DOVO-801644 format. One line per field, with one value per residue (C-alpha): x, y negated, z negated; residue in one letter; residue number from 1; chain. Coordinates in nm, 2 decimals, padded with zeros to 4 digits, always signed. Layout:
X = X  ...
Y = Y  ...
Z = Z  ...
kolvo = A  ...
fidren = NUM  ...
lumkol = A  ...
% end
This chain:
X = -01.26  -01.64  -01.64  -01.42  -01.61  -01.86  -01.57  -01.41  -01.75  -01.81  -01.47  -01.52  -01.86  -01.73  -01.42  -01.29  -00.96  -00.68  -00.42  -00.48  -00.18  -00.27  -00.07  +00.01  +00.25  +00.24  -00.07  +00.06  -00.06  -00.42  -00.48  -00.26  -00.53  -00.74  -00.51  -00.34  -00.44  -00.32  -00.21  -00.54  -00.74  -00.56  -00.64  -01.00  -01.02  -00.88  -01.14  -01.42  -01.31  -01.29  -00.94  -00.76  -00.42  -00.28  +00.06  +00.12  +00.29  +00.39  +00.61  +00.97  +01.12  +01.09  +01.03  +00.73  +00.53  +00.55  +00.50  +00.82  +00.98  +00.95  +00.61  +00.36  +00.44  +00.46  +00.11  -00.02  +00.09  -00.03  -00.37  -00.37  -00.29  -00.58  -00.81  -00.65  -00.56  -00.18  -00.19  -00.36  -00.07  +00.25  +00.49  +00.77  +01.06  +01.12  +01.27  +01.18  +00.99  +00.77  +00.63  +00.28
Y = -00.27  -00.26  -00.18  -00.49  -00.71  -00.83  -00.92  -01.14  -01.29  -01.39  -01.55  -01.74  -01.85  -02.00  -02.17  -02.36  -02.18  -02.36  -02.08  -01.72  -01.53  -01.16  -00.84  -00.66  -00.38  -00.04  +00.09  +00.43  +00.69  +00.59  +00.66  +00.35  +00.13  +00.17  -00.10  -00.24  -00.40  -00.30  -00.59  -00.56  -00.56  -00.88  -01.06  -00.95  -01.06  -01.40  -01.43  -01.32  -01.58  -01.84  -01.94  -02.18  -02.01  -01.67  -01.62  -01.25  -01.12  -00.79  -00.66  -00.63  -00.64  -00.29  +00.04  +00.15  +00.36  +00.56  +00.31  +00.19  -00.09  -00.35  -00.24  -00.47  -00.80  -00.65  -00.49  -00.81  -01.02  -00.77  -00.77  -01.15  -01.17  -00.94  -01.17  -01.49  -01.59  -01.61  -01.98  -01.92  -01.71  -01.84  -01.54  -01.61  -01.38  -01.25  -01.53  -01.80  -02.10  -02.35  -02.69  -02.80
Z = -02.21  -02.24  -02.61  -02.67  -02.42  -02.68  -02.91  -02.64  -02.54  -02.90  -02.93  -02.60  -02.71  -03.04  -02.92  -02.62  -02.55  -02.37  -02.41  -02.49  -02.62  -02.55  -02.57  -02.24  -02.36  -02.55  -02.36  -02.26  -02.35  -02.31  -02.68  -02.77  -02.61  -02.92  -03.07  -02.76  -02.43  -02.09  -01.86  -01.68  -02.01  -02.11  -01.79  -01.81  -02.18  -02.09  -01.81  -02.04  -02.31  -02.03  -02.15  -01.92  -01.94  -02.04  -02.20  -02.23  -02.54  -02.70  -02.41  -02.32  -02.67  -02.81  -02.63  -02.83  -02.57  -02.26  -01.98  -01.80  -02.00  -01.72  -01.60  -01.80  -01.64  -01.29  -01.34  -01.48  -01.19  -00.93  -01.09  -01.12  -00.75  -00.67  -00.87  -00.74  -01.09  -01.07  -01.15  -01.48  -01.62  -01.78  -01.79  -02.04  -02.08  -02.44  -02.64  -02.38  -02.49  -02.31  -02.35  -02.26
kolvo = M  L  A  R  Q  R  F  F  E  E  I  G  G  K  F  K  I  D  I  A  F  L  P  I  G  A  Y  S  P  K  S  F  R  R  H  H  L  S  P  E  D  A  L  D  A  M  E  I  M  D  A  R  L  L  I  P  I  H  W  G  T  F  N  L  S  M  E  P  F  S  E  P  P  I  R  L  M  E  Y  A  K  K  K  K  M  E  N  R  I  R  L  L  K  P  G  E  S  A  E  F
fidren = 1  2  3  4  5  6  7  8  9  10  11  12  13  14  15  16  17  18  19  20  21  22  23  24  25  26  27  28  29  30  31  32  33  34  35  36  37  38  39  40  41  42  43  44  45  46  47  48  49  50  51  52  53  54  55  56  57  58  59  60  61  62  63  64  65  66  67  68  69  70  71  72  73  74  75  76  77  78  79  80  81  82  83  84  85  86  87  88  89  90  91  92  93  94  95  96  97  98  99  100
lumkol = A  A  A  A  A  A  A  A  A  A  A  A  A  A  A  A  A  A  A  A  A  A  A  A  A  A  A  A  A  A  A  A  A  A  A  A  A  A  A  A  A  A  A  A  A  A  A  A  A  A  A  A  A  A  A  A  A  A  A  A  A  A  A  A  A  A  A  A  A  A  A  A  A  A  A  A  A  A  A  A  A  A  A  A  A  A  A  A  A  A  A  A  A  A  A  A  A  A  A  A
% end
């Protein structure tokens, strides 16, 4: 995540972000993380950008990688609970919509 940290800091410095749509799937094997974020990476990125809300994307639709298909949102919410940030995540099921 450190290599990407400057990128997220730059975005957060330029924009006031209400909602960050960040990917949380296709992170295993570790080499996939060159182009994808893990659930933990996504929450850290949201925090670095100082976004008010995270809507995780890019999970639960296609089996593209080696992590268990249902794992990304579970890991995300476990990490969010550890960081006391559960209220800043809006977890939508694939195909679900939301109004704000």
